[in-house]
N, C-alpha and C positions, 0 to 999 in steps of 0.2 A: 509542589506548586503545579497547578493545572496549566498545560500549554494550549489545550483545545477543549472547549465546552460546547456541547450541543444542547440547546434548551427547547424541548418540545418540537423538534424538527419534524416537519410534515412536508411531503411532496406529492401532489396529486396531478394526474394527467386526465383532465376531465373528471369522469366519475370513478376512475381507478386511483386509489390511494396507494402509492408504491412505498412510501415511508410514512408511518402513522405515529406521530407524537413521541419520537425517540429522543431521550435525554441521556447523555453520558459525559464523563469527564476523563480526559487522557492526561496523565501526569507527565511532567517533563522528565525525559530520560528513560521511559519505559517502552516495552514492546507490548502493544495493545492489539489483541486479536478480535476480529469481527467475523462471526460465523453465522451460517443459516443456509437453508436449502436453496437451490436454484430459484431465482425469481423472488427472493425474500426481501430485496431492497438494498443489499450491501453496496453494489456499484452505484446505485442511485444516491446513496448517502455520500459516497466519494464525489460523484458528479455535482452534488449540491454544495458540498464544502468548497469545491473549486469554482463554483458558479457557472459550470456548464449548464446546469439547471438552476432556475430561480426558485428558492424555497417558497412554498405556498404559505407556510406558517412557521413560526419559531425563530430562534436566533442561533448564529454561529459565532462564537467568541474565540479569537486566537490571540494569545498573549495579552489578554485584557482588551483587545480591540474588536469591536463588532464588525465582522467582515461579511455579514449576510448579504449585503447589496454591493459589495465591491466587485470590480471586474476581474476576470480571470488573470490577466497579466499583473494586476495589482496584488492579487493574492500570492502569485508566484514570487514577486519581489519582496513580499513581507516574509517569505520563508517557508512556504508549503510546496513540496515537490510531489510528483505523482508519476506512477507507472500505469500502464493500461493492460487489460486482459488480451486484447488483440494487438499483437506487436506489428507495427507498420513502420519500419525504418525507411528513410529515403534511400532506396535500394541502389541507385547508381552512384550515390556519393560514398566516399570512404567512411569507414567506421569512425575515424577521428573527426571528419567533417560533420557527421551526424551529431556528435557530442558537442562540437564547437557551436553548432547552431543553437543547441539548448543553452550553452553557457552565455550566450549573448543576452539572456534574460536578466543577467546581473552584471555582466562585463561589457565595457564600452569599447574595448580595443581588440583588434585581431590577435595581437600577441598575448593579451590576457586570456582570451578565450581558448587559444591553443594550449597555454600552460595549464589551465584548469582541465581541459579535455584530456591531456596526457596523464595528469595526475589521477583522474578518476578511472581512466582506462586501465592503468596499472592496478589500481585497487580492485577493479572488477575482473582481473585476469584476462584483459583484452589487449594489452600492450603490443603483443607480438603480431596481432592481426589488424592493427590500427590503420594500415594502408590499404586493406582489402575493401572491395565494395561491400556495403552493409548487406546487400541482397544475397551475398554468397555465404553468409553465416548460417550454421545449423540452428535449430530452435533454441538450444541451450545458450549459444552465443547471442542470439537475438534477445533473449530474456535478460542476459547480463548487460547488453547494450541499452536496453530500456532502463535498467537501474542506473547505468552510467549517465544517461541523459538527465535523469531526475537529479542525481547527485551534482551534476554540473551546474544546476541552478542554485547551488549552495543553500540547501534547505536546513531549517532547524527541526522540521517535521516532514516525514516522507510517508506517503500513502502507497502501499504496495498491493496491487490488485492481481492476485493469482500468478505470482512470479515463478512458482514452482510447477505449474501445470505442464504436462507433456514431457517431463524430464525422466530420464532413467535413474536408477538408484545412485550411481556415482555422481551424476549431474545434480541430483537432489541434495546430496551431501555438500557439494560445492556451493549450491545456492544457500543452504542453511548457514554455512560458514560465512558467506559474504553478508547475509542479513545480520548475523550476530555481530560482525565487525563494524557494520554501519553504526550500531549503538555503542559498542565498546571502544572503538578506535576513533570514530568521528563524532561521537556524542550526540547523534541525531535520534530524536524520538521517532518511533515507528508505529503506524497503524497498518495491520496486515489483514487482508482478506485472502483466505486460502481454503480449498476443499480437502487438501491432503492433510489428514489428521496428524501424521508424523511431524509435519512442519509446525502447524498451528499450536499443537499441544506441547511441543518440546521447546519452543522459543518464546512463547507469550508469558508475560507476567500476569496479565489479567485478560479475560475474554468476555465479550459482550455477544450474546446470542439473540438472533431475531428470527421471526417467521411471519410471513404475510405482512411484512413491513413494520411489525411491532416488536418490542422487546419481550423476550422470554425470561432471561436471567442474565446476571453478570457475576463474575467471581474468578477465582483461580482456575487454571486448567482442570485440576482434579474435581473441583466443585461443579464446574459447568458440564464436564464430561459425564458426571454421574447424576445430573439433574434429569428426572423422569421425562419432562416435557421436551428437553433437548434430545434425549435419546429417541423419543417417538417422532419428533419433527425433523431431525437432521441425521443423527447417527444411526438410527435403526436399532434393532434389538440384538445385534451381534455383540456379545460381551467383550470380544477381543478388541473392540474399538475403544472401550472405556477403561482398559486396564493396561498394565505393563508400560511400555515405552510411550504410548499415546497419552497417558494421563500425567506424565511427569512434566515438571516445568524446567 
């Protein structure tokens, strides 16, 4: 069953068409990758799903409900969580307080928000630093805090926007493990935007590739990684990017 459907989604900023007639379906329980070169419209798609931007044309259907014109807070309460490329925690507040603030999207009490925050912080390997100011965390910790904040809204679908960017190999492996557990242990459907091919190719069930705001192709990681137009537009001509570990699901 599809949890999210985009029907001919278009977003224009004046004469610039950032997303051009994109249609896709995300199945419940899958990890769905969204790839494309810088400026191809990936984050704009996320921003339109969350109604940070109003769609110029098309429809967004979540669990059978047309959410195209719903407000951002309504979409969050329906069950769509979100991380952001630029990680901007409330630096002077503790790590736990940052997550509690997010939990209030669905929780109505202080005690309930604290309980949710502590649970997701443990899940994201941040329990031991929950008392620290969020601004003191290194980049890997801030990335995990961003995931924790999204999980605190208790989503059934989470949009992950470059959560692995800037991480070293060990941190990258930890991020991959957490992303996989979001699906396997929490049962949350994932749409992930990521430029690091090791991540996107090894965790995605299906991948949708775009360039210049329009769809190139969609398929399994192996199918997409070997598609000539994807190689030209995004991966380049280096064959090491479309073989071995990068092409496996």
